C-alpha positions in Angstrom: 4.2 35.1 -16.6 3.2 31.4 -16.6 0.7 31.7 -19.4 2.3 34.2 -21.8 5.5 32.4 -22.7 5.9 31.9 -26.5 6.2 28.2 -26.3 3.3 27.7 -24.0 1.2 30.2 -25.9 1.6 28.1 -29.1 0.6 25.0 -27.3 -2.7 26.3 -25.9 -4.6 25.1 -28.9 -2.3 22.9 -30.9 -5.1 21.3 -32.9 -8.0 23.6 -32.7 -9.7 22.1 -35.8 -9.9 18.8 -34.1 -12.0 20.0 -31.2 -15.2 18.2 -32.5 -13.3 15.0 -32.7 -12.0 15.5 -29.2 -15.5 16.1 -27.9 -16.7 13.0 -29.7 -13.9 10.9 -28.2 -14.7 12.3 -24.7 -18.4 11.3 -25.1 -17.5 7.8 -26.3 -15.1 7.3 -23.3 -17.6 8.5 -20.7 -20.3 6.5 -22.4 -18.2 3.3 -22.1 -17.5 4.0 -18.5 -21.1 4.6 -17.6 -22.4 1.6 -19.6 -20.0 -0.8 -18.0 -19.3 -2.6 -21.2 -15.6 -2.4 -20.6 -13.6 -1.6 -17.4 -13.0 2.1 -16.8 -9.3 1.7 -17.4 -9.9 0.1 -20.8 -12.3 2.9 -21.7 -9.7 5.5 -20.9 -7.1 3.6 -23.0 -9.6 3.4 -25.9 -10.1 7.2 -25.5 -6.4 7.8 -25.7 -6.0 5.6 -28.7 -8.9 7.4 -30.5 -7.4 10.8 -29.7 -4.2 9.7 -31.4 -5.9 8.1 -34.4 -8.1 11.2 -35.0 -5.1 13.6 -34.8 -6.3 15.3 -31.6 -2.9 14.9 -30.1 0.5 13.7 -31.3 3.0 11.5 -29.6 5.3 14.3 -28.6 2.5 16.3 -27.0 1.3 13.2 -25.2 4.7 12.7 -23.6 5.0 16.3 -22.7 1.7 16.2 -20.9 2.8 13.5 -18.5 3.6 14.8 -15.1 6.8 13.1 -14.0 6.5 14.5 -10.5 3.1 12.9 -10.1 4.3 9.6 -11.5 7.3 9.5 -9.1 5.1 10.4 -6.2 2.6 7.7 -6.9 5.4 5.2 -7.6 6.9 6.1 -4.2 3.5 5.8 -2.4 2.5 2.4 -3.8 5.2 0.4 -2.0 4.5 2.4 1.1 0.8 1.5 0.9 1.7 -2.2 0.3 4.0 -2.2 3.3 1.3 -0.7 5.5 -1.1 -3.4 4.3 1.3 -6.3 4.8 2.4 -5.2 8.2 -1.1 -4.6 9.5 -0.8 -0.8 9.6 -3.9 -0.2 7.6 -6.0 -2.5 9.8 -4.5 -0.9 12.8 -5.5 2.6 11.5 -9.0 1.4 10.6 -9.4 -0.1 14.1 -8.2 3.0 15.8 -10.7 5.1 13.8 -13.5 2.8 14.8 -12.6 3.0 18.5 -12.2 6.8 18.2 -15.6 7.3 16.6 -17.3 4.7 18.8 -21.0 4.6 18.1 -21.0 7.7 15.9 -23.4 7.8 13.0 -22.3 7.0 9.4 -22.4 10.6 8.3 -19.9 11.6 11.1 -17.6 8.7 10.1 -17.6 9.7 6.5 -17.0 13.3 7.5 -14.1 12.3 9.6 -12.6 10.2 6.8 -13.1 13.2 4.4 -11.3 15.5 6.9 -8.4 13.2 7.3 -8.0 12.9 3.6 -8.1 16.6 3.1 -5.5 17.1 5.8 -3.1 14.6 4.1 -3.8 16.5 0.8 -2.1 19.5 2.3 1.2 17.7 2.0 1.0 15.3 -0.9 -0.6 15.4 -4.3 -4.2 14.2 -4.9 -3.3 10.9 -6.7 -0.8 9.8 -4.1 -3.2 10.8 -1.3 -5.9 8.6 -2.8 -3.5 5.7 -3.2 -2.5 6.0 0.5 -6.0 6.6 2.0 -8.3 4.3 0.0 -7.0 1.1 1.6 -7.7 2.6 5.0 -11.2 3.6 3.9 -11.9 0.1 2.6 -10.6 -1.5 5.8 -12.7 0.9 7.8 -15.8 -0.2 5.8 -14.9 -3.8 6.5 -14.6 -3.1 10.2 -18.1 -1.5 10.2 -19.6 -4.2 7.9 -20.6 -1.5 5.5 -20.4 -1.2 1.7 -17.0 0.0 0.5 -18.3 2.1 -2.3 -19.3 5.3 -0.3 -16.0 5.2 1.6 -14.0 5.0 -1.6 -16.0 7.8 -3.2 -15.6 10.0 -0.2 -11.8 9.5 -0.3 -11.8 10.3 -4.1 -13.8 13.5 -3.5 -11.7 14.6 -0.6 -8.4 13.9 -2.4 -9.7 16.1 -5.2 -10.7 18.9 -2.8 -7.2 20.4 -2.6 -8.4 24.0 -2.3 -6.3 25.0 0.8 -2.9 24.5 -0.6 -0.9 25.4 -3.7 0.7 21.9 -3.9 -1.7 20.7 -6.6 -0.4 21.5 -10.1 -3.3 23.7 -11.2 -3.2 25.6 -7.9 0.6 26.1 -8.3 0.1 27.5 -11.8 -2.4 30.0 -10.5 -0.3 30.9 -7.5 2.7 31.7 -9.8 0.6 33.7 -12.2 -1.3 35.7 -9.6 1.3 36.0 -6.9 -0.9 34.3 -4.3 0.4 33.2 -0.9 -0.2 30.0 1.0 -2.5 31.9 3.4 -4.7 33.0 0.5 -5.5 29.4 -0.4 -6.2 28.5 3.3 -8.5 31.5 3.7 -10.5 31.0 0.5 -10.2 27.3 0.2 -11.5 26.3 3.7 -15.1 27.3 3.0 -15.0 25.4 -0.3 -13.7 22.3 1.5 -16.5 22.5 4.0 -19.1 23.0 1.3 -17.8 20.0 -0.6 -17.7 17.9 2.5 -21.3 18.7 3.5 -22.5 17.9 0.0 -20.5 14.7 -0.3 -21.4 13.3 3.2 -25.1 14.1 2.4 -25.3 12.8 -1.2 -22.9 9.9 -1.4 -24.7 7.7 1.2 -27.9 8.5 -0.6 -26.6 7.4 -4.0 -24.5 4.5 -2.6 -26.2 3.2 0.6 -23.9 2.2 3.4 -25.7 -1.0 4.2 -27.4 -3.2 1.7 -31.1 -3.8 2.2 -31.8 -7.3 3.4 
């Protein structure tokens, strides 16, 4: 029922003839991000501008694609995160994690951070989850004297692993169309979360070492 409404059906491919242009813009945007010539945010804005100039999307479609629910959630979480930082709540949480884990290895610490982020993702959307959790991850890295990059990437991957809940917009769309229950997501999503966690905890510290070589 979600995908066969007349209005939505007409908007599936609003500019099919512009697909090559869209792919070119995507390649340019990713290339700018990888090269580091411009900041990632600027590369994304350049991609949006090119999409509009090449006719891949019009202004009305761009406005309709904005998720107001996500924007409101992020806008509500940002002051909350700032308040936690200024009141010392983030440092307190990072210190508590360090004391809880004790002398645990780095892989166990990253796995615990991944699990905490996934649990929070059961209740809030991915973007707001990352906004709330990344400051804690960076403070945890500072407490351990480790590089912040693997901790931030672990949080990003965990926030994107919203497989056990229909809260995420794509999951909600599938739940509505297929008549799935919350328990269906928990049963099928848990193995996927474990798989992603094992892969992330293994690969991320290898790509981004926790401690710089001296």
